C-alpha positions in Angstrom: -119.6 -121.7 -94.6 -116.4 -120.1 -95.7 -118.1 -116.6 -93.9 -119.0 -118.6 -91.0 -115.6 -119.7 -90.4 -114.3 -116.2 -91.2 -116.0 -115.0 -87.9 -114.1 -117.7 -85.4 -111.1 -117.1 -87.3 -108.8 -114.7 -84.8 -105.2 -113.7 -85.5 -102.6 -113.6 -82.8 -103.7 -110.0 -81.5 -106.9 -111.2 -80.7 -106.5 -114.3 -79.4 -104.2 -112.3 -76.8 -106.8 -109.4 -76.1 -109.5 -112.5 -75.5 -106.9 -114.4 -73.3 -106.4 -111.0 -71.1 -110.4 -110.5 -71.2 -111.1 -113.8 -69.7 -107.8 -113.3 -67.1 -109.6 -110.0 -66.0 -112.9 -111.5 -65.5 -111.6 -114.1 -63.2 -109.5 -112.3 -61.5 -112.4 -110.0 -60.5 -114.2 -113.0 -59.8 -111.5 -114.2 -57.2 -111.1 -110.9 -55.8 -115.0 -110.3 -55.2 -114.8 -113.5 -53.1 -112.4 -112.6 -50.8 -113.0 -109.1 -50.6 -116.8 -110.1 -49.4 -115.6 -113.2 -47.1 -113.2 -110.3 -45.5 -115.7 -107.6 -45.4 -118.0 -110.5 -43.3 -115.2 -111.0 -40.9 -114.8 -107.8 -40.0 -118.5 -107.0 -39.7 -118.8 -109.1 -37.2 -115.2 -108.9 -35.4 -116.7 -104.9 -35.2 -120.1 -106.3 -34.0 -118.4 -108.6 -31.7 -117.5 -107.7 -28.0 -114.5 -109.2 -25.9 -114.9 -110.9 -22.7 -113.4 -107.8 -20.5 -115.9 -105.2 -22.2 -118.7 -107.5 -21.8 -118.1 -108.3 -18.3 -118.1 -104.1 -17.7 -121.3 -103.8 -19.8 -123.1 -106.4 -17.5 -121.4 -104.3 -14.4 -123.1 -101.3 -15.8 -126.2 -103.1 -16.4 -126.5 -104.4 -12.6 -125.4 -101.1 -11.5 -128.0 -99.6 -13.2 -130.7 -101.9 -12.1 -130.0 -101.3 -8.3 -130.3 -97.4 -9.1 -133.7 -98.0 -10.8 -135.0 -100.5 -7.9 -136.2 -99.0 -4.5 -133.7 -98.9 -1.9 -134.8 -98.8 1.9 -132.8 -96.8 4.4 -133.2 -97.2 8.5 -136.1 -95.5 9.5 -138.4 -95.5 12.4 -141.7 -97.6 12.2 -143.8 -95.2 13.8 -143.5 -92.4 11.2 -144.6 -94.6 8.4 -146.5 -92.3 5.9 -149.2 -93.4 3.2 -146.9 -93.9 0.2 -143.8 -95.1 2.8 -146.2 -97.7 4.0 -147.3 -99.1 0.4 -143.8 -99.2 -1.2 -143.0 -101.6 2.1 -145.7 -103.8 0.9 -148.3 -102.6 4.2 -152.3 -102.7 3.0 -153.8 -100.0 3.8 -155.6 -101.4 7.0 -152.4 -101.9 8.5 -151.4 -98.5 7.6 -154.6 -97.4 9.4 -153.8 -99.3 12.3 -150.5 -97.6 12.6 -151.7 -94.0 12.4 -154.6 -94.4 14.8 -151.9 -95.7 17.0 -149.7 -92.7 16.8 -153.1 -90.4 17.1 -153.3 -91.2 20.9 -149.4 -90.1 21.0 -148.1 -93.7 21.4 -145.2 -95.3 19.9 -144.2 -99.0 18.8 -140.4 -99.7 20.4 -139.8 -102.9 19.0 -140.5 -104.6 16.2 -142.8 -106.9 18.4 -144.6 -103.9 19.3 -145.0 -102.7 15.9 -146.4 -106.2 14.2 -149.0 -105.7 17.9 -150.4 -102.7 16.5 -150.5 -103.0 12.9 -151.0 -106.9 12.6 -148.3 -107.2 9.5 -147.5 -111.0 8.9 -144.6 -112.3 10.0 -143.2 -112.5 6.0 -144.1 -109.0 5.9 -142.3 -108.6 9.6 -139.1 -110.5 8.9 -138.8 -108.6 5.6 -138.6 -104.9 6.7 -137.8 -105.2 10.6 -134.2 -105.3 9.6 -134.7 -101.8 8.6 -136.2 -100.4 11.6 -134.5 -97.7 13.6 -136.0 -97.0 17.0 -134.4 -94.5 19.1 -131.4 -95.4 21.4 -133.4 -94.1 24.5 -135.7 -97.3 24.1 -133.0 -99.6 24.0 -131.6 -97.8 27.3 -135.2 -97.9 29.3 -135.6 -101.5 28.2 -132.1 -102.0 29.7 -133.1 -100.3 32.5 -136.8 -102.0 33.0 -134.8 -105.4 32.9 -132.9 -104.2 35.5 -135.7 -103.1 37.9 -137.1 -106.6 37.1 -134.0 -108.1 38.3 -133.9 -105.9 41.3 -137.6 -106.7 42.7 -136.6 -110.1 42.2 -133.7 -109.9 44.4 -135.7 -108.0 46.8 -138.1 -110.9 47.2 -135.5 -113.3 47.3 -133.9 -111.7 50.3 -137.7 -111.5 52.1 -138.0 -115.3 51.6 -134.8 -114.7 54.1 -132.4 -116.0 51.0 -128.5 -114.7 51.6 -128.8 -110.9 50.1 -127.5 -110.6 46.7 -124.5 -108.2 45.8 -125.6 -104.9 45.3 -129.0 -105.7 46.9 -127.9 -105.5 50.8 -129.8 -104.4 53.9 -129.0 -101.0 53.9 -129.8 -101.0 49.7 -133.3 -101.6 50.6 -135.2 -98.6 51.8 -133.8 -96.1 48.8 -134.9 -92.8 49.4 -135.6 -91.3 46.0 -134.7 -87.5 45.2 -136.2 -85.0 42.6 -133.6 -84.9 39.5 -134.8 -81.7 39.0 -133.6 -80.3 42.4 -130.1 -82.6 42.5 -127.2 -80.5 43.2 -123.7 -81.5 41.6 -122.5 -83.0 44.9 -125.4 -85.0 45.4 -124.9 -86.6 41.6 -121.5 -87.1 42.6 -122.5 -89.9 44.7 -123.2 -92.3 42.3 -120.7 -94.3 40.8 -119.7 -93.2 37.6 -120.4 -89.6 37.9 -117.8 -87.0 38.8 -117.7 -83.6 39.1 -117.2 -83.0 34.9 -120.1 -85.2 34.4 -122.8 -83.8 37.3 -122.0 -80.1 35.9 -122.7 -81.3 32.4 -126.3 -82.8 33.9 -127.1 -79.5 35.5 -126.0 -77.7 32.4 -128.3 -79.9 30.0 -131.4 -79.3 32.8 -131.2 -75.6 32.9 -130.9 -75.5 29.3 -134.2 -77.5 29.0 -135.8 -75.4 31.9 -135.9 -78.8 33.8 -136.5 -82.8 33.1 -139.5 -83.3 31.9 -138.6 -87.2 31.8 -136.6 -89.4 33.2 -135.3 -90.6 29.9 -134.0 -86.9 29.1 -131.1 -88.2 31.2 -129.9 -90.8 28.3 -129.4 -87.5 26.1 -126.9 -85.8 28.3 -123.6 -86.3 26.5 -120.8 -88.8 27.9 -123.2 -90.3 30.2 -123.3 -94.1 29.9 -126.6 -96.4 29.6 -125.4 -98.2 32.9 -124.6 -95.0 35.0 -127.9 -93.1 33.6 -129.3 -97.0 35.2 -127.5 -96.0 38.5 -128.9 -92.6 38.8 -132.5 -93.3 38.1 -132.5 -95.7 41.2 -132.0 -92.7 43.5 -133.0 -89.7 41.6 -136.1 -89.2 39.2 -138.3 -86.6 38.0 -140.6 -86.2 40.7 -141.8 -82.2 40.3 -141.8 -81.4 36.4 -141.4 -77.9 35.9 -144.0 -75.5 34.1 -142.7 -75.3 30.4 -144.2 -72.7 27.5 -144.6 -74.8 24.7 -143.4 -73.1 21.4 -145.8 -72.8 19.1 -144.3 -74.1 15.5 -146.8 -72.3 13.6 -145.9 -68.9 15.1 -142.6 -69.4 16.3 -139.5 -67.8 14.6 -136.7 -70.1 13.7 -134.3 -68.3 16.4 -137.1 -69.3 19.0 -137.4 -72.9 17.6 -133.7 -73.1 17.6 -133.8 -72.3 21.5 -134.9 -75.9 22.0 -132.1 -77.7 23.1 -132.9 -81.0 20.4 -133.3 -78.9 17.3 -130.1 -77.1 15.5 -130.5 -73.6 13.8 -130.3 -75.0 10.3 -133.3 -77.2 11.2 -135.4 -74.9 12.7 -135.3 -72.5 9.6 -135.9 -75.7 7.7 -139.2 -75.7 9.6 -139.9 -72.4 9.1 -139.1 -72.6 5.2 -141.9 -76.0 5.4 -144.3 -74.4 7.3 -144.7 -71.5 5.2 -144.6 -73.6 1.8 -147.3 -76.3 3.3 -149.3 -73.0 4.6 -148.9 -74.5 8.5 -147.8 -77.8 10.3 -151.4 -79.7 11.1 -149.1 -82.4 12.8 -145.8 -82.5 14.7 -145.3 -85.9 13.2 -144.9 -83.8 9.9 -141.6 -82.5 11.4 -140.0 -86.0 10.9 -140.3 -85.5 7.0 -137.6 -82.2 6.9 -134.2 -83.1 6.3 -132.1 -83.3 9.6 -134.9 -83.5 12.0 -133.8 -85.6 14.9 -136.9 -88.1 14.5 -136.0 -90.3 16.9 -136.3 -87.9 19.9 -140.0 -86.6 18.6 -141.2 -87.9 21.4 -139.1 -85.9 23.5 -139.4 -82.6 21.3 -143.2 -83.0 21.5 -143.1 -82.2 25.2 -141.9 -78.8 24.1 -143.7 -77.6 21.3 -147.1 -77.0 20.2 -149.4 -76.4 17.2 
């Protein structure tokens, strides 16, 4: 018993050592607890994102989604390729109908005509038609057609005995149509809106073309307003078409192609490069895929080109 008691009897120095040992253990435990809690908070703060940063991240995500999505730019629906039609949601039958229509050299000049040719649904037409970009001359031609119809209605009303409408008097009912390709500068200035400057510009443009092949080409004269074109075509029309030597796009040089008014030198060089890479051009519609080519004037350009 005395031996057992001797094992639990400590002097003052030993008791002090034991006390400091226990104090060290407790201190370490407390320090570990606070350190672990602090580290967890710091890790959460490091992984957390403030509102401003999160807003920036969301904006970058939206930008990435827009970049990955297919963006449709304004286009002429007459030149839709198989791939383009697939992207737009057209069926193969609808695309084939359009291509068959185009093989006959015809063009759809309104969204309604496009639907009539392709037979696309109303919902698809509503989705893609806002991006349709028809040539400016088609709008001008439609305006001219409406004016001609109004003119015809006015003449019928005059014949029935009603009072002549302003602009459609007795002296204007028997209008003699003159050949636009033979008109002189002086004759052109008789049209309201055409002075010496514009008449000279029309003749210069006609000379560069080698003569007008279509009435609509008058719309291509720079500075000539649609209303003036309309008034001009009431008195002048293409009655005698000139003999045009067509340019063969598969054999002509870039210089020869660039002689055409509608095609710039850089575009002509791109046509030759495209021709060389693809071993020739099989259809004039292929030209619309070349960067910078004026697709809205393909119908007029086709009058001067051959394969």
